[in-house]
C-alpha positions, 0 to 999 in steps of 0.5 A, a space after each residue: 468504499 472507505 477503509 474502516 478502522 478494524 481493516 487499518 488495524 488488521 493490514 497493520 497487525 499482519 504486516 508489522 515488524 512488532 508489537 508496536 509497528 505502525 510507521 515501518 516501509 512493510 505498512 505502509 506499503 501495505 495501506 497505500 496498496 489497499 487505498 490504491 485498490 480502493 481508489 482504482 476501483 472506484 475510478 472504473 466508475 467514475 472515469 472523469 474524476 481527475 483529482 482522485 487519478 492525480 491523488 493514484 498516482 501521487 499514491 502509486 508513486 510514493 509505493 514504488 519510492 518505498 519499496 524500493 528503498 526497502 529492495 535496497 536495505 534488505 531485498 528478503 523484506 523486500 520480496 516477503 511482502 510483495 509476495 503476500 500482497 501481490 505486487 509483482 507477477 
């Protein structure tokens, strides 16, 4: 299932830092996380879809890089983000 424009707008509004924020690391990680979850569900039923699996791995790597940046830049923002997305235990 593809993320609709309304769902994407909702994710952006939930994680943005100010009224016109669409590209902060928090927003990017939140959008990537929703896409990763959708693609994970797709790959559970389509095990041989290696092209999508490669895309998933690229998205996971991109999200990891953004989280590393956020950890170095502002540890409090990082902790709030992973708590709101439920990424770590």
